[in-house]
C-alpha positions in Angstrom: -23.6 -35.2 0.9 -22.4 -38.0 -1.6 -18.9 -39.7 -1.4 -17.5 -37.5 -3.9 -18.3 -34.5 -1.9 -16.9 -35.9 1.2 -13.7 -36.6 -0.5 -13.3 -33.2 -2.0 -13.7 -31.4 1.4 -11.2 -33.8 3.0 -8.7 -33.0 0.2 -9.2 -29.5 1.0 -8.6 -29.9 4.7 -5.5 -31.9 3.8 -4.2 -29.2 1.5 -4.7 -26.6 4.3 -3.2 -28.6 6.8 0.0 -29.3 4.7 0.3 -25.5 3.7 -0.1 -24.7 7.4 2.8 -27.2 8.4 4.9 -26.0 5.5 5.1 -22.5 6.8 6.4 -23.5 10.1 8.8 -26.3 8.8 10.1 -23.4 6.8 11.5 -21.7 9.9 13.6 -25.0 10.7 14.8 -25.5 7.1 16.4 -23.2 4.7 13.3 -23.7 2.4 10.0 -25.6 2.1 10.4 -25.9 -1.7 10.8 -29.8 -1.1 7.1 -29.7 0.1 5.8 -27.2 -2.3 7.6 -28.6 -5.3 6.9 -32.4 -4.4 5.0 -34.7 -6.8 2.8 -35.6 -4.0 1.7 -32.0 -3.2 1.2 -31.4 -6.8 -0.7 -34.7 -6.7 -2.9 -33.5 -3.9 -3.9 -30.5 -5.9 -5.0 -32.2 -8.9 -7.0 -34.9 -6.9 -8.7 -31.7 -5.3 -9.6 -30.4 -8.7 -10.7 -33.6 -10.1 -12.9 -34.4 -7.2 -14.3 -31.1 -6.7 -15.4 -30.8 -10.3 -17.1 -34.2 -10.4 -19.1 -33.0 -7.2 -19.9 -29.9 -9.0 -21.7 -31.7 -11.9 -23.1 -34.3 -9.5 -24.7 -31.4 -7.6 -26.0 -30.1 -11.1 -24.2 -26.8 -10.8 -24.3 -26.4 -14.7 -27.8 -25.3 -13.9 -26.5 -22.3 -12.1 -23.3 -21.3 -14.7 -21.9 -18.4 -12.8 -21.4 -20.6 -9.8 -19.7 -23.4 -12.1 -17.7 -20.5 -13.7 -16.2 -19.6 -10.4 -15.0 -23.0 -9.5 -13.5 -23.6 -12.9 -11.6 -20.4 -12.9 -9.7 -21.8 -9.9 -9.2 -25.0 -12.0 -8.0 -22.9 -15.0 -5.4 -20.9 -12.5 -4.2 -24.1 -11.1 -3.9 -25.7 -14.6 -1.7 -22.5 -15.5 0.6 -22.8 -12.5 1.2 -26.7 -13.3 2.1 -25.7 -16.8 4.6 -23.0 -15.5 5.9 -25.5 -13.2 6.6 -28.2 -15.7 7.3 -26.2 -19.0 8.5 -22.8 -17.7 12.0 -21.6 -17.3 13.2 -19.0 -14.7 16.8 -18.2 -13.8 19.2 -15.3 -13.7 21.6 -13.5 -16.2 24.8 -11.5 -15.2 26.0 -8.8 -17.6 28.7 -6.3 -17.4 28.9 -3.1 -19.3 30.4 -3.5 -22.6 30.3 -7.3 -22.5 27.8 -9.7 -24.5 26.2 -12.8 -23.3 23.4 -15.1 -24.8 23.1 -17.6 -21.9 21.4 -17.6 -18.5 21.3 -20.1 -15.6 18.2 -21.5 -14.6 17.2 -22.2 -10.9 18.1 -25.9 -11.4 21.7 -24.9 -12.4 21.0 -25.5 -16.1 22.6 -23.3 -18.9 20.0 -22.0 -21.4 21.0 -20.5 -24.5 18.9 -17.2 -25.8 18.0 -17.0 -29.4 19.6 -13.6 -29.3 22.5 -11.7 -28.0 22.5 -9.0 -25.2 24.9 -6.5 -24.2 24.7 -4.1 -21.3 25.5 -0.7 -22.6 24.7 1.1 -19.3 23.4 0.7 -15.8 22.3 3.7 -13.6 20.9 4.0 -10.1 18.4 6.7 -10.2 18.2 8.4 -6.9 15.3 10.6 -5.6 16.2 14.4 -6.2 18.6 15.8 -3.6 19.0 12.3 -1.8 21.0 9.4 -2.1 18.0 7.2 -1.5 17.6 5.0 -4.9 14.3 5.8 -6.8 15.1 3.4 -9.4 17.5 1.0 -11.1 17.7 1.0 -15.0 19.8 -1.3 -17.4 20.1 -0.4 -20.8 20.6 -3.2 -23.3 21.5 -4.0 -26.9 19.7 -6.8 -28.5 21.8 -8.7 -31.3 19.4 -11.6 -32.9 22.0 -12.4 -35.4 24.1 -11.3 -38.5 22.7 -8.9 -40.6 19.7 -8.2 -38.2 19.3 -4.5 -36.8 20.3 -4.1 -33.2 17.6 -2.9 -30.9 17.9 -1.0 -27.6 15.6 -1.8 -24.8 15.4 -0.7 -21.0 15.0 -2.9 -18.1 14.0 -1.3 -14.4 11.9 -2.0 -11.6 8.1 -2.6 -12.5 9.1 -2.3 -16.1 10.1 -5.5 -17.8 11.7 -6.2 -21.2 10.1 -9.0 -23.5 11.9 -10.3 -26.2 10.9 -13.5 -28.3 8.8 -14.8 -25.1 11.8 -14.3 -22.9 11.0 -11.7 -20.1 13.8 -9.9 -18.3 13.5 -8.3 -14.8 15.9 -5.9 -12.8 17.0 -7.7 -9.9 20.3 -6.7 -8.6 23.5 -5.1 -9.8 27.2 -5.3 -9.1 28.7 -3.3 -6.1 31.3 -1.2 -8.4 28.0 -0.1 -10.9 29.5 -1.8 -13.6 27.3 -5.1 -13.8 23.6 -5.8 -13.6 21.6 -8.9 -12.7 18.6 -9.9 -14.5 15.9 -12.5 -13.9 14.9 -14.2 -16.7 11.3 -16.0 -17.5 10.3 -18.1 -20.1 6.8 -19.2 -19.8 4.8 -18.4 -22.9 2.0 -20.7 -22.1 1.5 -20.9 -18.6 1.1 -17.2 -17.7 -1.5 -16.9 -20.4 -3.6 -19.8 -18.9 -3.1 -18.3 -15.5 -4.3 -14.8 -16.8 -7.3 -16.3 -18.4 -8.3 -17.9 -14.8 -8.0 -14.6 -13.1 -10.2 -13.1 -15.8 -12.7 -15.9 -15.4 -12.3 -15.4 -11.5 -13.0 -11.8 -11.5 -16.1 -12.1 -13.8 -17.7 -14.6 -11.8 -17.2 -12.9 -8.6 -19.0 -9.8 -10.1 -21.9 -11.6 -11.4 -22.4 -13.4 -8.2 -22.6 -10.1 -6.5 -25.1 -8.5 -8.8 -27.3 -11.3 -10.2 -30.6 -11.5 -8.2 -30.8 -15.5 -7.8 -27.4 -16.1 -6.1 -26.5 -16.0 -2.4 -25.5 -12.4 -1.9 -28.8 -10.9 -3.1 -30.7 -13.5 -1.3 -29.0 -12.7 1.9 -29.8 -8.9 1.1 -33.2 -9.5 0.8 -33.6 -11.5 4.0 -31.9 -8.5 5.9 -34.2 -5.9 4.2 -37.0 -7.8 6.2 -35.4 -7.2 9.5 -33.9 -3.5 8.6 -36.7 -1.9 10.6 -36.1 -3.9 13.6 -32.4 -3.1 14.1 -32.7 0.3 13.1 -5.7 10.1 28.3 -2.6 9.6 30.5 -1.5 11.4 33.8 0.9 14.2 33.6 4.7 13.8 34.2 5.9 13.7 38.0 9.5 14.8 37.5 10.3 18.5 37.1 10.5 19.5 33.3 13.9 19.8 32.2 15.4 22.7 30.5 14.2 23.8 26.9 13.4 26.5 24.7 10.3 28.5 24.3 7.6 27.0 22.0 8.0 29.5 19.2 11.8 29.2 19.5 11.7 25.4 19.1 9.2 25.6 16.4 11.6 28.3 14.5 14.4 25.6 14.7 12.4 22.5 13.8 11.1 24.7 10.6 14.5 24.1 9.2 15.2 21.4 6.7 16.9 18.2 7.3 18.1 15.1 5.8 16.4 12.2 7.4 15.8 8.6 6.5 16.6 8.8 3.0 14.7 12.1 2.3 14.3 16.0 2.9 12.0 16.7 5.6 11.3 19.5 8.3 13.5 19.1 11.4 10.0 18.9 13.1 9.6 15.2 11.7 12.9 14.1 13.4 11.9 15.6 16.6 8.7 13.6 16.5 10.0 10.4 15.7 13.1 11.1 18.2 10.6 12.0 21.2 8.4 9.1 20.4 11.3 6.5 20.5 12.7 7.8 23.8 9.2 8.6 25.6 6.5 6.7 24.0 4.7 9.8 23.1 5.1 12.6 20.5 5.6 14.8 23.7 6.9 14.7 27.0 4.4 16.0 29.7 3.4 19.4 28.6 6.4 19.9 26.4 6.1 19.5 22.4 8.3 17.3 20.4 10.0 20.4 19.0 10.9 21.5 22.6 11.9 18.0 23.6 14.2 17.8 20.4 15.6 21.6 21.0 16.1 20.5 24.6 18.6 17.8 23.6 20.2 20.2 21.2 20.5 23.1 23.5 20.6 21.5 26.9 21.7 17.9 26.6 23.2 17.5 30.2 19.6 18.5 31.3 18.0 15.7 29.5 20.5 12.5 29.6 18.9 11.5 32.8 15.3 12.2 32.1 13.3 9.0 32.4 12.4 7.3 29.3 9.6 4.9 28.4 9.9 1.5 30.2 10.5 -1.0 27.4 11.6 -4.6 26.6 15.3 -5.1 26.6 15.6 -4.8 22.7 13.8 -1.6 22.8 16.1 -0.2 25.6 18.9 -1.2 23.3 17.2 0.7 20.4 16.9 3.9 22.6 20.5 3.7 23.5 21.3 3.4 19.7 19.1 6.6 19.2 20.9 8.6 21.6 24.4 7.6 20.3 23.1 8.7 17.1 22.1 12.0 18.2 25.3 12.5 19.8 27.2 11.6 16.7 25.2 14.1 14.9 23.0 11.9 12.7 19.9 13.8 13.3 21.3 17.2 12.5 22.4 16.8 8.9 20.9 20.1 8.1 23.6 21.7 5.9 23.4 20.9 2.2 26.8 21.2 0.2 27.9 20.7 -3.2 31.6 20.7 -2.4 32.3 17.2 -1.1 31.6 15.1 -4.1 33.8 15.8 -7.3 30.8 16.0 -9.3 28.7 18.5 -7.3 26.3 16.0 -5.9 24.3 17.4 -3.1 25.4 16.0 0.3 23.6 17.0 3.8 26.3 17.4 6.6 26.0 17.9 10.4 28.4 20.3 12.2 30.4 17.4 13.3 30.7 15.7 10.1 34.1 14.3 9.0 33.9 16.0 5.6 33.9 19.3 7.0 37.6 19.6 6.4 37.1 19.2 2.4 34.7 22.2 2.4 36.0 25.9 1.3 36.9 27.8 4.1 34.0 30.2 4.3 31.6 27.3 4.0 33.5 25.1 6.5 33.3 28.0 9.0 29.5 28.5 8.4 28.6 24.7 8.6 30.7 24.2 11.5 30.0 27.3 13.4 26.5 28.4 12.9 24.8 25.8 14.9 26.9 26.6 18.1 26.0 30.1 17.5 22.4 29.4 17.5 22.9 27.4 20.7 24.6 30.2 22.4 21.8 32.6 21.5 19.0 30.2 22.6 20.6 29.6 26.0 21.3 33.3 26.5 17.7 34.1 25.6 18.6 36.6 22.8 15.5 35.9 21.1 15.6 38.4 18.1 19.1 37.5 17.0 18.2 33.8 17.6 15.4 34.1 15.0 17.5 36.1 12.7 20.3 33.3 12.8 17.8 30.4 12.2 16.5 32.4 9.5 19.9 32.8 7.9 20.6 29.1 8.0 17.4 28.3 6.1 18.4 30.8 3.6 21.5 29.1 3.3 19.7 25.8 2.9 17.5 27.3 0.3 20.5 28.7 -1.8 22.7 25.5 -2.0 19.7 23.2 -2.3 16.7 25.1 -3.6 16.4 22.9 -6.8 15.7 19.8 -4.9 14.0 21.0 -1.7 10.1 20.0 -1.1 7.9 22.8 -2.3 6.6 25.3 0.2 3.2 23.5 0.1 4.7 20.0 0.7 6.8 21.1 3.5 3.8 22.9 5.1 1.7 19.9 4.7 4.1 17.7 6.3 4.5 20.1 9.4 0.6 20.2 9.6 0.5 16.5 9.5 3.0 16.1 12.2 0.8 18.6 14.7 -2.5 17.0 13.5 -1.9 13.5 14.1 -3.8 12.5 17.4 -5.0 9.1 16.6 -3.7 7.7 19.8 -6.4 9.3 22.1 -8.9 8.8 19.2 -8.1 5.1 19.1 -8.5 4.7 23.0 -11.8 6.6 23.1 -13.2 4.6 20.3 -12.1 1.3 21.6 -13.6 2.1 25.1 -16.9 3.5 23.5 -17.3 0.4 21.2 -17.0 -1.9 24.2 -19.7 0.1 26.1 -21.9 0.4 22.9 -21.6 -3.2 22.1 -22.5 -4.4 25.5 -25.6 -1.8 25.5 -26.7 -2.7 21.9 -26.5 -6.5 22.5 -28.7 -6.1 25.6 -31.1 -3.9 24.0 -31.5 -5.9 20.9 -31.4 -9.2 22.3 -34.4 -8.3 24.4 -36.2 -7.1 21.4 -36.1 -3.5 22.6 -35.0 -0.8 20.3 -32.0 1.8 20.6 -32.7 5.2 21.3 -32.6 7.1 17.9 -30.7 10.1 19.7 -27.8 7.7 20.6 -27.8 6.3 16.9 -27.6 9.9 15.5 -24.7 10.8 18.2 -22.7 7.8 17.1 -23.3 8.6 13.4 -21.8 12.1 13.7 -18.9 10.7 15.8 -18.2 8.5 13.0 -18.3 11.0 10.4 -16.2 13.4 12.1 -13.4 10.5 12.7 -13.9 9.2 9.0 -13.1 12.9 8.1 -10.2 13.4 10.3 -8.5 10.0 9.4 -9.2 10.6 5.7 -7.5 13.9 6.3 -4.2 12.6 7.6 -4.4 9.7 4.8 -4.6 12.3 2.2 -1.7 14.6 3.9 0.7 11.6 4.2 -0.1 10.7 0.5 0.6 14.2 -0.4 3.8 14.5 1.8 5.2 11.2 0.6 4.4 11.2 -3.0 2.9 7.5 -3.0 -0.2 6.0 -1.7 0.5 5.4 2.0 0.2 1.6 2.2 3.8 0.6 2.5 4.2 -0.8 5.9 2.1 -2.1 8.8 1.2 1.4 10.3 -0.2 2.6 7.1 -2.0 -0.3 6.1 -3.8 -0.4 9.7 -4.7 3.3 9.5 -6.2 2.6 5.9 -8.2 -0.4 7.5 -9.5 1.8 10.2 -11.0 4.3 7.4 -12.3 1.3 5.5 -14.1 0.0 8.8 -15.6 3.5 9.7 -16.8 3.9 5.9 -18.4 0.4 6.2 -19.9 1.1 9.4 -21.4 4.3 7.9 -22.6 2.4 4.9 -24.1 -0.6 6.6 -25.5 0.7 9.9 -29.0 1.9 8.7 -29.5 -1.7 7.8 -27.8 -3.5 10.7 -27.8 -1.3 13.8 -25.4 -3.6 15.3 -22.5 -2.6 13.2 -22.3 0.8 14.9 -20.5 -0.5 18.1 -18.5 -3.0 15.9 -17.4 0.1 13.9 -16.2 2.1 17.1 -14.6 -1.1 18.7 -12.8 -2.1 15.5 -11.7 1.2 14.5 -10.2 1.9 17.7 -8.3 -1.6 17.9 -7.1 -1.0 14.6 -5.6 2.1 15.0 -4.3 1.1 18.5 -2.6 -1.9 16.6 -0.9 0.7 14.1 0.7 2.1 17.0 2.3 -1.2 18.4 6.1 -1.7 18.1 8.1 1.2 17.8 5.1 3.3 17.7 6.7 6.0 15.5 5.9 5.6 11.9 8.1 7.3 9.5 7.2 8.9 6.2 9.8 7.4 3.8 10.6 7.1 0.1 9.2 3.7 -1.3 11.8 0.8 -2.4 11.8 0.9 -6.2 10.1 -2.5 -6.4 7.1 -1.0 -4.2 6.4 1.9 -6.8 3.5 0.1 -8.3 -0.1 1.0 -8.6 -0.8 -2.7 -8.7 0.6 -3.0 -5.1 -1.6 -0.1 -3.8 -4.6 -1.8 -5.3 -3.6 -5.2 -3.9 -3.3 -3.7 -0.2 -6.5 -1.7 -0.4 -8.6 -4.6 -1.6 -6.9 -6.9 1.1 -7.6 -4.4 3.8 -11.4 -4.0 2.8 -11.5 -7.8 3.2 -9.9 -8.0 6.4 -12.5 -5.2 7.7 -15.5 -7.2 6.5 -14.2 -10.5 7.9 -13.5 -8.6 11.3 -17.4 -7.6 11.2 -18.2 -11.1 10.8 -15.9 -12.1 13.8 -17.9 -9.8 16.0 -21.1 -10.7 14.7 -20.4 -14.2 15.8 -19.4 -13.2 19.1 -22.7 -11.3 19.5 -24.8 -14.1 18.4 -23.1 -16.3 21.0 -23.8 -14.0 23.7 -27.4 -14.0 22.7 -30.3 -16.7 23.9 -32.9 -15.4 21.3 -32.6 -17.8 18.5 -34.4 -15.3 16.1 -31.7 -12.9 16.7 -29.0 -15.4 16.1 -30.4 -16.3 12.7 -30.5 -12.7 11.7 -26.9 -12.3 12.7 -26.1 -15.5 10.8 -27.6 -13.8 7.6 -25.8 -10.6 8.3 -22.4 -12.5 8.1 -23.5 -14.5 5.1 -24.1 -11.5 3.5 -20.6 -10.0 4.4 -18.9 -13.0 3.3 -19.7 -12.5 -0.3 -17.7 -9.3 -0.6 -15.1 -10.2 1.9 -13.8 -13.5 0.3 -14.2 -11.9 -3.1 -12.0 -9.2 -2.1 -9.6 -11.3 -0.7 -9.5 -13.5 -3.9 -9.1 -10.5 -5.9 -6.3 -8.9 -3.7 -4.3 -12.2 -3.5 -4.5 -12.4 -7.7 -3.9 -8.8 -7.9 -0.7 -9.1 -5.7 0.1 -12.2 -7.9 0.1 -10.0 -11.1 2.2 -7.3 -9.4 4.8 -10.1 -8.4 4.7 -11.3 -12.0 5.5 -7.9 -13.5 7.9 -7.0 -11.0 9.8 -10.4 -10.0 9.0 -12.6 -12.8 6.9 -15.0 -10.8 3.6 -14.7 -9.4 3.5 -17.2 -6.7 6.6 -17.8 -4.5 5.1 -19.7 -1.6 6.1 -17.1 0.7 4.4 -17.6 4.1 2.1 -14.5 3.8 1.0 -15.7 0.4 0.3 -19.2 1.6 -1.7 -18.1 4.8 -3.6 -15.8 2.6 -4.6 -18.7 0.6 -5.3 -20.7 3.8 -7.6 -17.9 5.0 -9.5 -18.0 1.7 -9.8 -21.7 1.5 -10.9 -21.9 5.4 -13.8 -19.3 4.8 -14.8 -21.0 1.5 -16.4 -24.0 3.8 -19.0 -21.5 4.9 -20.2 -20.8 1.4 -20.9 -24.6 1.0 -24.0 -24.9 3.3 -25.6 -27.1 0.5 -23.1 -29.6 0.6 -22.3 -29.2 4.4 -25.4 -29.0 6.2 -23.9 -28.3 9.5 -23.2 -24.8 8.2 -27.1 -24.0 8.0 -27.2 -24.2 11.9 -26.6 -20.5 12.9 -24.7 -21.2 16.1 -22.3 -23.5 14.5 -21.9 -20.8 11.7 -21.0 -18.4 14.1 -18.7 -20.4 15.9 -16.9 -21.3 12.7 -16.6 -17.5 11.9 -15.0 -16.8 15.3 -12.4 -19.6 14.9 -11.9 -18.9 11.1 -11.0 -15.2 12.0 -7.7 -16.8 13.8 -6.5 -17.2 10.1 -6.8 -13.7 9.4 -4.9 -12.7 12.5 -2.3 -15.3 11.5 -2.0 -14.0 7.8 -1.5 -10.4 9.2 0.3 -10.5 12.7 1.4 -14.2 12.9 3.4 -14.2 9.8 4.9 -10.6 10.6 5.9 -11.4 14.1 6.6 -15.3 14.1 7.1 -16.6 10.6 8.9 -13.9 8.7 9.3 -14.0 5.0 9.5 -11.4 2.2 5.9 -10.0 3.2 6.6 -9.5 6.9 6.9 -6.2 8.4 5.9 -5.0 12.0 3.3 -2.4 12.5 6.0 0.3 12.5 
């Protein structure tokens, strides 16, 4: 390799190290902007671009135009970022209803005059039907470009920007009295265009590299086709069960509507989350979550001393807080009313709510006394009267809030989802089976022996069944929540398990060792999804998260992580083998997987950048999650440069690198969430 190539890769290592350090520096300083915005950091990127391009021409990449285009696309993206940094203007504008303004304050505290005048004519927070949870924030603006000019009316809301004379306005915040709105302002007519051109070149070049027969992905696929024929639950509870209702009575009570976590849902959803919070599972011994929850409602003294799941101090505090919330009636907001607010806004009350005194006498009597009557009937085992009274409460709910209640189909779907979610035993079974199969397959294939076809067929059937089951749960959660379920750590890990199983089915006919990988990674991914509080909740999305770009961003990134996880396990399998031919074949598998994995990661990063630009007015904010995603991309990029870095042609070194490189994926997904924090940080619950 020539000196220019050595310098290029050393500069890339330096950029990676600086970004790694900056994410940790940010934990001890209010911001790492003094690093990301410094002249020397920009100079480092510039040197990397210049040296990289010179190295490309020294290597005569112009004879491989698609590869050259891929490298040039990153240069164009960086040029766009530089233009934005130097010439772009970003700031905020505060408007009050009925008042006009034509200036905004930049991030550098400079006042900039707009070529037009804006007046906020109206601001409103739009809530989800029947709830107080915000669905959108909307500012209506009057635009006055000058004397004699026609006034225009424009709207700004989450994920819907207004563009006026190359100035873009984004909904950011609002005043507590609802009489004012805060807008982000961006003026960058050139930089964003250059950056988007770079994104387009990147997507085109990645697609061509995947489909053109002379490039690396197709070459690795052809090498693998030559070898295709060669690789063809817990103990019961020891304590006596506390008092509770029979299952049919508990189910009837939990079939009532309730207001919980900002939305209207079955009481059963609360019962499931409540039980899992306190006891670590959605059941207690042989008692269902409905029986546990109604046990607390009907026999509270029988349940207060029941042993709870042993947890760390902060989770014990959370458990105590849950019990306090229960005692305060927070989980029994089951009575809708339009009598509390003067504008007849729907409010959900519990029997102990402080607003009961504001209700008309007949309504106050029903809300305050009906639950006590149900409890009395349940305790005295008056079965028929109990079911009749529960039915009357449901009729009351439908009468008062019928226009905003979930449809019967939605309600039934959520009830079915709550009962059908048994991913914990599936996760444990798959993880265990994956380890056993992994050892068995490595021993058999490493010795040149075939795996019995009947075992392969059984594994295929199990994976198909698991995939169908997880797909059903994913679809139900999507249907119930009303949005693609990729909004938190639990949902993304569930989706990643789906991706892993699908990839296993697609790839296992070509490479048999993928089968145990699929079981192992699928099981581990499902187990990870249950970490933390281990009670995922179906909630309305924040307004800014209601974007198909965000869902696409998460989907593509999860596919990338799944593929990189396969390269990690392939590396481990190779390092355990002593047959060099087998190690080489595994290296070919990893190289083949790297192409779609890295291209999906690059696409996911830049789709996320486009979403951020649409939603926030900036496509890159040097958040730790963004930075570590970029670090991961750059680290794995070394493995593509075997022609310039001959050491990557050695199979065992390549596998060692794949194993170690996966640490950046773990840091991106878990390390940022639990260590570094930031806007993208979320735990797996």
